[in-house]
C-alpha positions in Angstrom: 119.1 -29.7 177.6 116.2 -32.0 177.4 116.2 -35.3 179.3 116.5 -37.4 176.3 119.4 -35.3 175.0 121.2 -35.4 178.3 120.8 -39.3 178.3 122.1 -39.4 174.7 125.1 -37.4 175.5 125.9 -39.1 178.7 125.6 -42.4 177.0 127.8 -41.5 174.1 130.4 -39.9 176.5 130.6 -43.2 178.1 131.2 -44.9 174.9 133.9 -42.5 174.0 135.6 -43.1 177.1 135.6 -47.0 176.6 137.1 -46.6 173.1 139.7 -44.1 174.1 140.9 -46.3 177.2 143.8 -48.1 175.6 145.3 -45.1 174.1 144.8 -43.2 177.4 146.5 -46.0 179.3 149.5 -46.0 176.9 149.8 -42.4 177.5 150.4 -42.8 181.2 154.1 -42.3 182.2 155.8 -45.5 183.4 152.9 -48.0 182.2 154.3 -51.4 181.7 153.7 -51.8 178.0 155.7 -48.9 177.1 158.3 -49.4 179.8 158.8 -52.9 178.1 159.1 -51.5 174.7 161.6 -48.9 175.5 163.6 -50.7 178.2 163.3 -54.3 177.4 163.1 -54.1 173.6 165.1 -51.0 172.8 167.3 -51.0 176.1 167.0 -47.4 176.7 168.9 -46.3 179.8 167.2 -44.8 182.9 168.1 -41.1 182.1 166.6 -41.4 178.7 163.5 -43.3 179.9 163.0 -40.6 182.6 163.2 -37.8 180.0 160.4 -39.7 178.0 158.3 -40.1 181.1 158.4 -36.5 181.7 157.4 -35.4 178.2 153.5 -35.7 179.0 153.9 -33.0 181.7 156.2 -30.8 179.5 153.2 -30.9 177.0 150.7 -30.0 179.5 152.9 -27.0 180.5 153.1 -25.8 176.9 149.2 -25.9 176.3 149.1 -22.9 178.7 150.4 -20.7 176.0 148.1 -22.1 173.3 144.7 -22.6 175.1 144.1 -18.9 175.5 144.4 -18.4 171.8 142.6 -21.5 170.8 139.9 -20.9 173.2 139.0 -17.5 171.5 138.2 -19.0 168.1 137.2 -22.6 168.8 134.9 -24.2 171.2 136.2 -27.0 173.7 134.4 -29.7 171.8 136.1 -28.7 168.3 139.5 -28.7 170.2 138.9 -32.1 171.8 137.9 -33.6 168.6 140.9 -32.2 166.5 143.5 -32.7 169.0 142.3 -36.4 169.6 142.5 -36.9 165.8 146.0 -35.8 165.6 146.9 -37.8 168.8 145.6 -41.1 166.9 147.8 -40.0 163.8 150.8 -39.4 166.0 150.6 -43.0 167.4 149.9 -44.5 164.0 153.2 -43.1 162.8 154.9 -44.5 166.0 153.6 -48.0 165.3 155.0 -48.0 161.9 158.2 -46.4 162.8 159.0 -49.4 165.3 159.8 -51.4 162.2 162.7 -49.1 161.1 164.3 -47.9 164.6 167.5 -49.9 165.4 167.0 -52.1 168.5 170.8 -52.3 169.2 171.4 -48.5 169.0 169.6 -46.8 172.1 171.1 -43.5 171.4 169.6 -43.2 167.8 166.3 -44.9 168.7 166.0 -42.9 171.9 166.0 -39.7 170.0 163.3 -40.8 167.6 161.3 -42.0 170.6 161.7 -38.5 172.3 160.6 -36.7 169.2 157.5 -38.9 168.9 156.5 -38.8 172.4 157.1 -35.0 172.6 154.5 -34.7 169.5 152.1 -36.9 171.0 152.4 -35.0 174.6 151.7 -31.5 172.9 148.5 -32.8 171.3 147.4 -34.8 174.2 147.5 -31.9 176.6 145.2 -29.9 174.4 142.9 -33.0 174.3 142.8 -33.2 178.2 142.1 -29.4 178.8 139.3 -29.1 176.2 137.7 -32.2 177.1 137.4 -31.3 180.6 136.1 -27.9 179.9 133.6 -29.3 177.4 132.3 -31.7 179.8 131.9 -29.0 182.6 129.4 -27.2 180.4 127.0 -29.8 179.7 127.2 -32.5 182.7 124.9 -31.3 185.5 126.6 -30.8 188.9 124.0 -32.9 190.6 125.0 -36.0 188.4 128.8 -35.7 188.3 129.7 -38.0 191.2 127.2 -40.7 190.4 127.8 -40.6 186.7 131.6 -40.4 186.6 131.8 -43.3 189.4 129.7 -45.5 186.9 131.7 -44.2 184.2 135.0 -45.1 185.6 133.9 -48.5 186.5 133.2 -49.3 182.7 136.4 -47.6 181.8 138.4 -49.8 184.2 136.5 -52.7 182.8 137.7 -51.9 179.3 141.2 -51.4 180.4 141.2 -54.8 182.2 140.2 -56.3 178.8 142.8 -54.2 176.9 145.5 -55.4 179.6 144.5 -59.0 179.2 144.7 -59.1 175.5 147.7 -57.1 175.3 149.8 -59.2 178.0 148.6 -62.4 176.2 149.6 -61.1 172.8 153.0 -59.8 173.7 153.6 -63.2 175.6 152.4 -65.2 172.6 154.7 -63.4 170.1 157.6 -63.4 172.6 157.8 -59.7 173.0 158.4 -59.0 169.2 158.1 -55.7 167.5 155.0 -57.1 165.6 153.4 -57.6 169.1 153.8 -54.0 170.0 152.8 -52.8 166.9 149.6 -54.6 167.1 148.9 -53.3 170.5 149.7 -49.8 169.3 147.7 -50.1 166.2 144.4 -51.4 168.0 144.6 -48.6 170.3 144.8 -46.1 167.4 141.7 -47.8 165.7 139.6 -47.4 168.9 140.9 -43.7 169.3 139.4 -42.9 166.0 136.2 -44.5 167.1 136.1 -42.5 170.2 136.6 -39.3 168.0 133.5 -40.3 166.0 131.4 -40.7 169.2 132.4 -37.3 170.4 131.1 -35.8 167.4 127.6 -37.5 168.1 127.5 -35.5 171.6 124.9 -32.8 171.1 126.4 -30.3 173.5 128.2 -27.4 172.5 128.0 -23.8 173.3 128.8 -21.4 170.5 132.2 -19.6 171.1 130.5 -16.1 171.1 127.9 -17.2 173.6 130.5 -18.7 176.3 131.0 -16.4 179.2 134.6 -16.8 179.3 135.1 -15.5 175.7 133.1 -12.3 176.7 135.3 -11.6 179.9 138.7 -9.9 179.4 141.6 -12.2 180.0 142.8 -10.1 183.0 139.6 -10.3 184.7 139.7 -14.1 184.4 143.4 -14.2 185.9 142.1 -12.0 188.7 139.4 -14.1 189.4 141.7 -17.2 189.7 143.9 -15.4 192.0 141.0 -14.6 194.3 139.9 -18.2 194.5 142.0 -19.5 197.3 140.8 -23.1 197.0 141.9 -23.2 193.5 145.3 -21.9 194.3 145.9 -24.5 197.3 144.6 -27.2 194.9 147.2 -26.2 192.4 150.0 -26.1 195.1 148.8 -29.6 196.2 148.8 -31.1 192.6 152.4 -29.5 192.1 153.7 -31.2 195.3 151.9 -34.6 194.6 152.7 -34.8 191.0 156.5 -34.1 191.7 156.5 -36.9 194.4 154.8 -39.4 192.3 156.7 -38.7 189.2 160.3 -38.8 190.6 160.6 -42.5 190.9 157.1 -43.8 190.2 157.9 -44.5 186.6 160.7 -46.8 187.5 158.4 -49.2 189.4 158.0 -51.3 186.2 161.7 -51.3 185.6 162.4 -52.6 189.1 159.7 -55.4 188.5 161.4 -56.3 185.2 165.0 -55.9 186.3 165.1 -57.0 190.1 162.1 -59.1 190.6 162.2 -60.9 187.4 158.7 -60.2 186.3 157.7 -61.0 182.9 155.4 -58.6 181.0 152.5 -61.1 181.7 153.2 -60.9 185.4 153.1 -57.1 185.3 149.9 -57.0 183.3 148.3 -59.3 186.0 149.4 -56.8 188.6 147.9 -53.8 186.5 144.8 -55.9 186.0 144.3 -56.5 189.7 144.5 -52.7 190.2 142.0 -52.1 187.4 139.6 -54.6 189.0 140.0 -52.9 192.4 139.3 -49.5 190.8 136.3 -50.8 188.6 134.3 -52.5 191.6 135.1 -49.4 194.0 134.6 -46.5 191.6 130.5 -46.2 192.4 130.9 -46.3 196.0 133.5 -43.6 196.0 131.2 -41.6 193.9 128.5 -42.0 196.4 130.8 -41.0 199.3 132.0 -38.0 197.6 128.5 -37.0 196.9 127.5 -37.4 200.5 130.7 -36.1 202.4 132.5 -34.2 199.8 135.5 -34.6 197.4 138.3 -33.5 199.6 137.8 -35.9 202.6 137.5 -38.8 200.3 140.9 -37.6 198.5 142.6 -37.4 201.9 141.4 -40.9 203.0 142.4 -42.4 199.9 145.9 -40.8 199.7 146.8 -41.6 203.2 145.7 -45.3 202.9 147.3 -45.5 199.6 150.8 -44.1 200.4 151.1 -46.0 203.7 150.9 -49.3 202.1 153.4 -47.9 199.4 156.1 -48.2 202.0 156.0 -51.9 201.2 158.0 -51.3 197.9 161.2 -50.5 200.1 161.2 -54.1 201.4 160.3 -56.2 198.1 162.6 -58.8 197.0 162.1 -61.8 194.7 161.4 -64.1 197.7 158.4 -61.6 199.0 157.2 -60.4 195.6 153.8 -62.2 196.1 153.1 -58.9 198.2 152.6 -57.1 195.0 149.3 -58.8 194.1 147.7 -57.6 197.3 149.3 -54.3 197.2 148.1 -53.4 193.5 144.6 -54.6 194.2 144.4 -52.5 197.3 146.2 -49.5 195.5 143.6 -49.5 192.7 140.7 -49.3 195.1 142.5 -46.3 196.9 143.6 -44.7 193.6 140.2 -44.9 192.2 138.8 -42.9 195.0 141.4 -40.3 194.8 141.2 -39.8 191.0 137.6 -39.6 190.9 137.4 -37.1 193.7 140.1 -34.9 192.3 138.4 -34.8 189.0 135.1 -33.9 190.7 136.8 -31.4 193.1 138.6 -29.3 190.1 135.2 -29.1 188.4 133.6 -27.8 191.7 136.0 -25.2 192.9 137.1 -23.5 189.6 135.3 -20.2 188.6 132.7 -21.0 185.8 133.5 -18.0 183.9 137.2 -18.8 183.7 137.0 -22.4 183.6 139.3 -23.1 180.5 141.9 -20.8 181.9 141.6 -22.4 185.2 142.2 -25.8 184.0 144.8 -24.8 181.6 146.7 -22.9 184.2 146.4 -25.8 186.8 147.6 -28.1 184.4 150.5 -25.9 183.3 151.9 -25.0 186.8 151.7 -28.6 188.2 152.9 -30.2 185.0 155.9 -27.8 185.0 157.0 -29.1 188.6 155.8 -32.7 187.9 157.9 -32.8 184.6 161.1 -32.2 186.7 160.7 -35.4 188.7 161.4 -38.1 186.1 164.4 -36.3 184.9 165.8 -35.8 188.2 164.7 -39.3 189.2 166.5 -40.8 186.4 169.6 -39.1 186.8 169.7 -40.1 190.5 169.0 -43.6 189.7 171.4 -43.9 186.8 174.2 -42.4 189.1 173.3 -44.8 192.1 173.2 -47.8 190.2 176.6 -47.1 188.8 177.9 -47.2 192.5 178.8 -50.0 194.9 175.5 -50.7 196.4 173.5 -53.6 195.0 170.7 -52.4 192.5 167.7 -53.8 194.6 169.1 -51.8 197.7 169.4 -48.6 195.6 165.6 -49.2 194.5 164.6 -49.7 197.9 166.3 -46.3 199.0 164.7 -44.3 196.2 161.2 -45.8 196.6 161.0 -44.3 200.0 160.6 -40.9 198.4 157.2 -41.2 197.1 155.1 -42.1 200.1 156.8 -39.7 202.6 156.6 -36.8 200.0 153.1 -37.7 199.1 151.9 -37.7 202.9 153.6 -34.5 203.4 151.8 -32.9 200.4 148.3 -33.8 202.2 149.0 -30.7 204.4 148.6 -28.6 201.4 145.2 -30.5 200.5 143.8 -29.7 203.9 143.9 -26.0 203.1 141.5 -26.5 200.1 138.0 -25.1 201.0 135.2 -27.2 199.6 131.6 -26.1 200.1 129.3 -28.4 202.1 132.1 -31.0 202.6 132.6 -33.1 205.8 135.7 -33.5 207.9 138.0 -36.5 207.2 136.8 -38.3 210.2 133.3 -38.5 208.6 134.7 -40.5 205.8 136.7 -42.7 208.1 133.6 -43.2 210.3 131.6 -44.2 206.9 134.3 -46.8 205.9 133.8 -48.4 209.3 130.2 -49.2 208.4 130.0 -52.7 207.0 127.7 -51.9 204.3 129.7 -49.1 202.9 133.0 -50.9 203.2 131.3 -53.9 201.3 130.4 -51.6 198.6 133.9 -50.2 198.2 135.3 -53.7 197.7 132.5 -54.8 195.3 130.6 -56.9 197.8 127.4 -54.7 197.6 125.1 -57.7 196.5 126.4 -60.0 199.2 126.1 -57.3 201.9 122.7 -56.1 200.7 121.5 -59.9 200.9 122.8 -60.3 204.5 121.2 -57.0 205.6 118.0 -56.9 203.7 116.8 -60.6 203.4 114.3 -61.4 206.2 115.4 -64.2 208.5 113.3 -67.3 208.8 111.8 -66.3 212.2 110.8 -62.8 210.8 108.9 -64.7 207.9 107.1 -66.9 210.4 106.0 -63.7 212.3 104.6 -62.2 209.2 102.8 -65.1 208.4 
């Protein structure tokens, strides 16, 4: 690929990500917009909401049985474009259906939401696997940390704009059905634009020329089983996914029901998290390129989950702590997600990449999908007891940080070539200039360290 073509593709890949940002955010289980729609507007019980939050993971599991068949006949780009188009169609139908679903009958509306979200989850799973496999084909390894760090920052900025506008619109229209329809409809329009941008990327290996289509499926499976780092990463992903999904989707419900937060309040928290991720993404990419992805992941996960223990003491009186928690969590979460993405691309066998991505997603999603269902049933049972609701939430919110920290033991078993120990990243974080870059203070820090002092100027003169 020529340099000009590579630049063209990277530019359009960035534009594609920016346009897809709204619908990607809406697809995240437990996001505050869908939580407000399902729980505040349609009054769905915790068990039903937990089931809906688990559907994306069930979709990720189901794609494992489809991708081997689809992969033989269509390129990853073709699958990504087609499934993204179906995703936009599904959410367009959902936006229209909001006008016809009964608000005061959660049993009926709940069944419709389960169906719509299930279809969306199925096509979204194909989108995720095919896009990641496609990107690995043409983005050079040497550029991935730096490029995706910058790309993720722009995506975070796009998400901030989307959240600001969505929170303002929902507030102005008093959380009406029309407000949610406009938000969903805008996400659909932008998703269509992202599909058109994907089509403009000139990078597609013909199906017959791709190595993984020439290698027998059994040999690809054998290669995955022999790749120990991949197996340990799958084990970690399953443990972390279950920990995060069990009660993680109910954070937004806790803020709405127990802390008295409005949609605008929660959107402000998410915006702060996005700002933290946007300003820190390039610095995390540089650290990952220098020290490796695994040590950056470990550092971010430990620092992130230790502060999540504060969820167990939050009350309406000290809810102001959330603003600092979400900003800090956005910084650490950005480093974790970016490093996880790059680590997956680095350790999977190139001749079985689609099968590896598909298998990883299927196994981790099968375990993760159990989390919201179990969490919803437990929470609904506990809320019917004698304990106060806020005490119940404090008890269950202890599960995530404890289980996530224990899961890090599995991550330590993942071998990454040319990576440094965790202590190297900790040492780098002690460096003032690196720390300034992580928190978006690069310009100020460079000015302090690089600008010559008045005495130095006099000496030069």
